[in-house]
N, C-alpha and C positions, 0 to 999 in steps of 0.2 A: 538671566537665564544665568543655571551652577555653572561652573567648569566642567562637574562629570556629565551635563546634559547636554554641552557644549560638544564634549566630545562623544558621546553617545550620536547626536546629529551627525559629527563627522564622520563616524564609520559608515552612514547610512551614503556615502557621496560615491557609487559604484565606480566612478570615472577615476577619482582619485585612489582608490585603493586600488586600481588594475594598473595605473599609471607608475604610480610610487613603489607597489611591487615590483614591477617589470624594470624599474631604473634602478631599485634596488639592486637584483640578481646582475643585471647588466653592469654597475658599476662597480660591484664586487671583482668581478672575469676582468676589467679591463683595468681595474686598479693591479691587481694579482699579474697581469700581465707586463705592465710597463715598469713596476718596480722590482720585476724580476732581473732587470736590466742594472740594475743599479745597487751600493750597498743600501739599502730601505735605513737600516737602524741605526746606521753611521751617519749618514746624512741628517736625520732628523736630529741626533746627538749634537751634530755640528750648530745646526738650526737652534737649536735650544740654550748651546753654548754662549752663541753670539747674539742673543736677545737677551738673556741673562744680563749678559757683560754691556749690552745697548740701556738696559733699565737702571743697573748701577750707577751709569754714567751719563745718563741723560741730558744733564744741563749741558755737562761739557759738550753733548751731541749734538745739542741746539743750537750752542753758540757756534759752534764748528759749520755747522749746516747752513745758519744763518749769514755768517762772512762769506761762505764761497758762494752762497745763492745772490747776493746782493753783489760781488764782485762781477758778476753775470748778467746785471741788470734787472734782477729779480727784486721785487718790495714782499720783502718777509711777516708775518703779522704772528704774533702771538694770540688765541681768544683763551680767557680764564674758562670759560663754560659755552653752554650752548646759547646762549642769550646771546653773550657777545659776540661768537662769531657769526651769528646769524647779523649783526647790525653791521660788524665788518665789512661782508659781503654786500649787505644793501646800500651801505656808505658807498663802496666802491662803484657800484653800478650808478648812484646818483649821480659822483663825479664826473664819472665818462660817460653821460648823457645814455643809460643804457636803457632800452624799451623792449627788448627779446633775446631772451638768452637761450642755448642748446645745453642740454646738459648729459654727462654719460655716466652711467652707472656709477654709486658711490655710495656705500653702508653708510658712511659718515655724516653723509648729506642727508639721510634718512635719521640719524641717531639726534641730529638739532633740528628735524622739522622744518630744513630749509626752503622747501620750494612753497610750503603757505603763507611763508612770511615775505618772501619777495611777491608773490601773487597779492597778497596784499597790501603792497608798497604800488599796485597797479604795475608790475612786470609782468610779460608772459612768459612762461617757462615752459618748454617741450623737453621731456625725457627721450633719448633717442637711441640709448640700447633695446633692444626691440621688446625683450622682457618687461626693462622697464616703464616704455612707452604703453605697453598692454594695461597694465597694472592702477596707468596711471589713467587712460581715460575710464578706469572703472570706478575710480577712487579709492583705491584698494591699497595696501601696504603689499610689499615682496614678500612672498612665503619662503623663497630660500635667497642666502646670502650671494649665489652665483645662476641662480635659475629663478628669475625672481616671477615667473609665470607657469610653472611647472604644475602649478595645479587646477590649470585652466585646459578644456578640451578645444580642439581647433574650430568645432561649431561654435563656441563661447565666443573667442578668437573673431572669427568670421564675422559674428553678431554687433559687438564693437566696434568693426571695422565699417560695418553698413552703417551706423551709426555716425561714425566720426565723417565718414566721406559722404554718403549721402547716396551712396552708389550700393547694388547689388552685388556682392562675394560669393565666390565658390566656397562651401565648407567642406571640402573634403580635401583640397589641392594646398599643400602647405605651400608650397612654390611662390603660386599664385598671391597666397596672403603675406610670404616676404616681399613680393615685389608690390605692392599694395603699400604695405609700410614706407617701402625705401622711395616709392614716390611722393608720398604726403611729406617723407621728414627731408628730402633732400631740401628742396624749396626753403627751409627754415634753418639750413645751416648757413645758407647763402645772406638770408637777411638776418641771422643773428647778430647783435653786437657783442656778447659776451659770451664764451663758453664756460662750462662750469665740468670741473674732473675731479675726481679721486687720485689717488698715489697709493701706490703697492709698498714702496720703497723709497726713503728718503736719504739719500746716500749723503753721509756729511762729510767726507772727503774731498766731492765735489761739487755740490750744493744740489746736486741733479735730482730729477724727479724718476722714478720709474712705474711705467704704467703698464698694467698686462691685461690685454682683453682678445677676447673672438672676432669683434665685429670693428668693422673700419670705421665705426661711428666715432668711437674715440680719438682718432687721431683728427678726422674731421671736427670734432668740439676744441681740439687744442690748436688745431692752426687757421683756421676760418676765420674763426672770429678777429677783431683787433683787442678785445679783453679778454685775456685767459686767467680764470683763477683757479688754484688746487686748492682742494680741502682733504688735510689729513689729519689724524691724530698724531701725537707724541710719537707713539707707539713704533709709528710706523721708521723712525730714527735707528740707521743702523751704519755702522761704522765705514766700509770699503765697499767698490764697486765688487770686489769677489765674494763678499758677504750676499749681497744681491744676487749673483751669479749660483751660489752655493742653494738659495733660498728659491732659484727657479727651476732646480732641478728637482723639487719636491712639490712644489704650489699647483702647477698644471696636473701633473699625476694625481695628486690627491683631489683636487678640485673636479676635474674631467677626464680624468683617466689618460691625459693626453701628454707625449713628451716635453712638447712644449705647444704653446698658446700660438693662435695666430700672428698676434702683434702683440711684439714687446718695445714699448716704446721708451726710449731714455730723451727728458728734456733739460737740457743743459744751458738755462737762464734764457735771456729773451731773444728770440730769436727773429730774422727779420718780416715785414708783415708788411704787404703793401697796401692794407687797408686803414692800418694807423698812420695819422699825420708825422710821427718823427718817422716813419720807415720802420719801426721797431715793435713788436710784441709789447703788447702792456700786460706784464707776469707778476699777477699778486700771488703768494702763497700764504696761505691762512693753518696755522698750527693751533689743533684744537687738546686743550688739556682736560677739562669737564671731567676732574679727577685723575688723570693717571699720572701726574708728577706725584701724587701723594700715595697713589697704588704703587709706585717703582721703591716706595719704601717700604713696604708690607712684606714682610719674610715667605708670606705663605701667597697670598694673592696677587701678588707680582710675577709670576709666572706665566700669567695671562697675556702676558705682554709679548709672550712668543707666538701669541695667534697671527697667523698669516691669513685671515678671511677666506680659505679654502671652503667650508663649507661643509669637510669630510665628517666633522661628528654628526650632521643631520643627516647624511646620508646613509649611516650606517646603524641609524638608530630605530630601535623595532617599533617606538611609539613614532616618531615621525613618519615610518612608514605606510602608519594606518589612519594615522590623522593629519598629518601637513604640517606646514611651517605655522599656520594662522592659529592652530592650537598647540604648536609645540614650540610657541616663540612672542616675543613681543615689537622688538623693533630687527634686532638679532635674532635668528632662530637656532636649535639645535641645544648641545649640552651649553658648550659657550655662551649663546646667547641667553641662557638660562642665569650664569654667572654674571653676563655683562648689564642684564636687566636689572640684578639686583643694586651690582657695584654704580651703575650710573643713571637709570632709569626712573624704575618705579617698584616701587618696595610691595605695592600690593599685588601687582601683576607676578613679580618674582615668587613671591608666596603661594600662590596658585600653581603657578608652574614648577616649582620646587618639587611639590607632590609626586609627579608625573615622570620622575625618573625611574627606572625600573631598576638602575644599578649593575647593568648587566657588562658596564666596561668600554663595551665597542669605543666609544667615543675616544678614551683614552688611547686604546689599540692603534689607532688611523692619525692619531693627533701628529701633525706634519709639525709643531714643536715639543712633542710629550708632553704635553700639560696633563699633570693628575686632574682631571676634570671631576674624577667621580668624586675624591678627597674634597674637592673645594664644596661640591653641592653639597656632601655631608655634615661641611662646616657652618654652609648657608643655612642651614636646616636646625644644626646644634647654637646659630645665632638668634633665628627667630625664634626658640625654643626660650631664651633665655631674655629676649626683649620685648617678646608679645605676651607670654606666659605660656604655660604648659598646656595642652590639651588633656580632657579628662583621661583617654589612653593613655598618654606619655606618663601623665603623673602615677598611674596604675602600674605601668612596665616599671617606673623606676623603683616604688615601694616592694614589688614583688620581686625583682629580679638584684636589688643591691645586696639580698644575705642570701647565701647558697640556701643553705638551710628552709628560709622561708621560700622559698621560689619553688623546691623539690617539695615541700611538705603541698604545697598547691596544687602541684601537677598530680600529686597522690590524690589529693581531695576530689579532683576533677577525674580520676579515671575512678573512682568509687560514683559520682556523681551521674557517669555516663550509661551506666549499667541497663538502664529501662529503653537506651535506645540504640546501643551497640549490637552489631550482627558479627554472625561468626566470623567473617571474612577480614574483620579491621578494618570496616566501612562503618558510618552512621547509616542506620537502616529503616528507624522505626518512626520517624517524623515527617509529616507531610508536607512535600517540597516546595508547597507555597511558602513554609517558614523560612526559607534559605533565601526566597529572591533571586537576586540576581547573582548571588553566589550557587545556585543550584548547578551551573554549567558541569563539574564535576562532584564525583563521590568524596565528601571529606571522611577522612581517617580518623580513628580513637585510638585512644592510648592503649597501649601495649600491655596485656593482665600483669605483667612484671619488665621491670626496666632490666636495660642490660646490668645497671650496676647492683643491681638487687640479685641475678644470677650470678654475678661474680661474686658477691660477698656471700652467697650462700655456699658455692659449689668451686670455687675459684673458676679456671676454664668449665666453660661449660661441658665439654666431653671429660673433665676430670684428668687431662694429661697436663697442667703446669707443670709439673716436676718430671715428665716424663724425660728419655733419651731423645734426642733429636730425632725425625723419621723425615731424611732429605735424600734428595739424588746429588747435591751437590757434595765433595768429598768435607766443608766442612761449612756453617752459617756464614752469610757476608756482614752479618752483623749479628749481634754478642746480645745486646738488650734494647730494648725500645718500652717506649711511654703511649699507651693508648689515648689519644683524645677522643671523647665521644661526640660532645656536642648534643644538645637539647633533644631534636629530632629523633636523631638515632638512639641515643639513649632509652628515652621515653615511647617512642610511636615506632620506631622502625629498628627494635632491637634486634631480630633475625639476620640482618645486613650484617651487625658486628659480629655475631654468632659465625655467621662464613667465614668473618676475614680471620676470627679465632681459631679454625679450623686450618686456614691456609698457614697463619703463625705457627702453628702445632706441628703442619706437618714437615715444614723446612726448619726446624727448630729455632726459632724464634724466642728469646726469653722475653716476655710481656707484662708490664705493672700497669695496673689502674690505678692512679690515684683518686681515693675517692674523696677528697675536697676538692675537685673538678667543678666547675658551672659550667653556664653558657659563655658562648666566645665572646658576646655583647655586641655581634653585628645588627641585631634587631633594635638595641637601643639607639644606635648611631644613625639606623634608618629613622627611628625617630625625633631625632635631635637632642638625646637624652645623653650627650658627653661626658658631662662627669661621673655618672653613674658606670658608664662603658667605660670610664677610667677603674673605679674602683672594683668593676668584675674583671679586668684586665690582672688588676693586683692579686687578686685571689688566685687565679689559673698560673700567673708567672710562680708566686709560692707555692701552690699545690706539685708542680712540675721541677721542683727544686735538687733533685737526684740528679745520679748521674746518667746519663742515658745517650745511647749512638742516636736515636731520631725518636722525634715525638712525632707518632703516625696518627692520622686522622682520616676517616671515611668521608668526610666532608668538605667537598671543595670550598662552599663557601667559609666553612671556619679556617679550613688552612689558608685561604687569602688573607684573610681578617686577622688570625695570628701574626702570618708572615710579615703582614705589609704595614697593617695599621696598629700593631702595639708599639713597635718603635717609635711610629708618629706622637702616641698618645703618653707612653711612658720613657722613652729616648733611651738613653743606655740603660737602663733598669730592665729591659728587655731583650738586649739585643744577641744576649746568648741562648734566650728560649727563642726566640722567633727563628733564629739561624739554623734549630733545630729541627723545625715543623716541616712536617712532609704529608703527602697527601699518600694515598694508599697506591695507588696504581705505581706513582714515581719511586716509593718503597720496593714494590714488588717489583716492577719493571729494573729500575736504575741497581735501586742495592742488594737484593736477592737476586738479580740476574735472570728473571724465570722466563723459558722459552719453554718450544713446543714441547719439547724433549722430558720436560716435568709434568706434564698431563695427559688422561686418556681422553681424547680429543670429543667433545659433544657433538649432537647431531643437530644442533642448535641453529637458526639462522638469526644470528644477533645483529640488529642495526644500533649503533650508537648516537646517543646525542652528547655531545660538549656541551658541559655547564661553564656558563657564563665564565664563574670564579678558577675553572681550573683551566682553559685553554686560554683564558685572557688575563686573567686575574696574577694565575703561576706561570702561564704559557708552556705548559702539559699540553701536548699534542700527539705525539707520537705514541707515548707508553700506553696509554689505555688503547688502540688500537690495534699495536701488537700482542698486547696480553689475550684482547678477546681473539686474535687469530692463531693465538698460539692454544688457546681451550677450546675454542668451537669456530664455527664458520662466520666469517665477519664480513657483514653485509651494508657496502656507503651505501647512501641515501644522501638527497640533495641538502643542501643547507644545515650540514650536521652541527655546524656552532652558530646558530641562531639560537636566539632565546625562546626559552619555553612557556614565559609570561608568568612564572612565580615570582620572586621577585619579595618575599618574603609578606609583609603586610600593605608590598605595594597592590596584589593582587583583590585584594579586598576595598581596596580603595577606587578601584579600574576595574571591575571586573568585566566589562565588556571589551576591553584592550587583552586583559587576560587570557580571556576564553579565544579570542582571534587568532594569539600569539601558540597558544597550546594546540587548537585544533589545527593550524597551518603543520607543524610539529609532527603532529598523529596521522595526520594525511602524509608527510613524507615518507615517516614508517612504514605504513601500511604500504605503499606503492611498490614497495620493495622487497614484499612479500615474506618479512620478516617474522619469524615467531615469538623475540624476543629482543626487548629494548635495554641496553645496558647505560649505567650512567655513574656518576661519581658523586650524587648527591641528594642527601634527603630531601630538599628541598624542589627539586626537579622531580624524584619520585613520585612525592605528593602530589603534585602537579600533574602529570602525566599517566600516574598510576590511576587515578581518581578522574583523571577525561578519560582514557581507556574504558575505565570502567561503566561510568556513566552513559559514555558512547557507545558501548557495547561491541569497542576494539577488538579484535581476537591476536592481542598481542599481550603478554607480560614484560611488565617493567620491574629491571632487577639492578643490583649494583653491578658493579665490573668485579668485587669479591666473592659475590655470589656466583658468578658464571668460573670461577677460579675454583669456589670450592666444590662445587658439582662435577668438574672435570678432574678432581683428584685420584690420582690412582690410587688401588688398594694401598694400607700402610704396610711398609716393607716388616715380615716376617720376623 
C-alpha cells in the first residue's frame, strides 16, 4: 500500500478524526491556560541553553553521572547501539534469574525494540502503563509519546480486555475498564523479578534519576521487584537538580496541560529492598548512545538534544490531527519523530514521512526546547535530494528557477498556453473535472493577464502617482523609502493585491521602488530539497535589493518568513542586512505607518481573519493584522484562526485528501460567523481558500488585508 493510500485510509477513521480533533482544541486551551502563569518563552530559552550546554559537554556529564550513581550503589552501563543495549538488559536478566518483567512506559525501550528481544529469550514482559498495556495487547506500537492509545475507542479497549481476561466488559464505562486493568496488572507487579523504566532526566551532580508519570505504575515498577533497570538515552543527561526543576515547569504543561504530573520520582541510588538477598535494590542504569554522541557534535542537528519527549509537536501538528501517529510517525511521532526516524531508525520510513510536513511551523512554536524543527526537516529533504537523486519535479524546478529570466519567460509562456481554459473570474473553467482528479476540491487559479512587474514597468504606480506629493493624515510619513518584494504568486497570479497595497502606500506618502531583478524567494525550492538552487536564488534577491531602503516590504507572509529567517541560514553574513529590513505588509502598515481607525472610512464588511502560518508563527505577527482589519471594517473573530489552511505549496498536490480537510474546516469556521469577507496575508492561503470558497459556493470573498485597507481609504485630500 502506498503512503498516500495509507493516509487516505486513515482519513476514513471517523473515531480517530473526532478524538484527535477534540483533543487538539482542548489541548490548545489547556496549554494556553497553564502557560499564562509563567514566563513561557523565558523558560523555553533556559531549557534550550541548558540542553545545548549539556550536548557540548556530554562526555563530562556522563563521567560525572556514572561516578555519582556508582557511589550510591547503581551499576552504570553504556550501550553504543540498540543491539548492545538489548543484550546488556538481557544479560542482567539472565544473571539475576529473571523470568517475569514489569515495565513502565519508555520510548527508549520502543526505540531499541526491547520487548521482542526479551520475549525471544523466554522472559515474560508486561507493560504496566495503561495505554502501553493496551497497545501491547493489540501488538501495536504507541501512536503518541505521551498518550500511546489515543487512537482507540473505549469499545476497542473493552474488546481487548475481554480477550485478555476471558470476561465480558462494560463497553461504555471507562472507570470500570480502568479497574479491570488494575486488577489484571497488580498481581504482575508482585510476581515480577525485574522492573524496567525509562528516565526523563539523568542528573549528573547527584547521579539521580528523575521520572515523570501520571500513573502509580511507574513507582510500583521501580520499587517492588528486586531488580530495577533504568534505560535512557545520553540526551537525558543534565548538570543539576535545578535544571531538572526548570524543565519540570515546562514538560507537564506542554505534554498534557498540567502544572505538574501526578508523580515526579527522584531515585538516588540503590535503595532498601526486602525481596533482594542483599537487602538492597539491584539497580542498573543503561545509557544508550545509538548515534547520540556523534549527533551532539553536529552544529545543526545537535539541537534535537533539547527534546524532553513532551509530544507537543504532535499535539499541534495539523497532519497528526487528521491521521494519527501510526501514519505520522515511526517509533517516535510528530515532527521530532520525523527527524529522529531519519537520524536513528529507518531512512526509508523517514523519506516517506518527510513528504508529509506541511511546513506550518506549529511544532517549533510550542517546542519545550525551542527546536527549529521545520529547518531540520528542510535539511533532511535536501539531504535526501543529494543522496538519493532528485525526482523529475525537483530537476525541473531547479532548471526553471535558477535564473530569473528563464523562470519569468516560462511563466509568460504558461499565461499564453492557458488561454483556452481561463475563465473571466481568474479560475480555470473549461476543463472536465475528471482531469483534476483528487485536486478537484478547489478551483485552480489562472495567471493574470498582466503581472505586477509589467504594470509597474509600463506605468510606474498603477494609478500614476509615483511622483505625486504625499496624501496622508499623518504630519509626515513614518518611513521615507521602501522596496517592494512581490513573490511569484502575487506578481503573476494576484497582482491586484499588490495594486491595493500600492494604493495604500501612495495615500500615506510612502516612496516605493520595485527592483526588477527580484525573483522567487526560493521557499518552494527548499520544500523540494533543492537547497543549492535556493542559495543561488537568495543571492540574486540580495543583489537586487542592494539599494538603501528603510524597509523591504512584502505582502506574502511565506516570503517574508523565508527572507527574514532562512536567508541568513543559507548565506550567513551576506544576507544579514537584507533580512533585517524585511517586513510583512501588516507590520509595516501598523507598526511603521501607525495606521488606526482615524485613517480610514469604515467599511460595512464583516471580515473574518485567517492567520497564515508563516505570519503568526514564522514571524510572530499576531495583533497587527487584526488591529488593521478592526480599523477599516468590522472584525469578526472565528474559531481556530491560527490553524493551517492546508496549502503548503507543493504539499497540497502530494496530499490533496489532507489538504481538502484542512481547507474545509477553515471555511466552515469562517462561514459559521456569517462573515462576508475573509482577510489574510499570504497568496498561498488566498489560492487555497479562494479556490475552495469558489468550488464549494461559499458566500465569502477572500481578500488580502491590503485590499481591506485600500477599500477603506477616504477620498484623497484636495
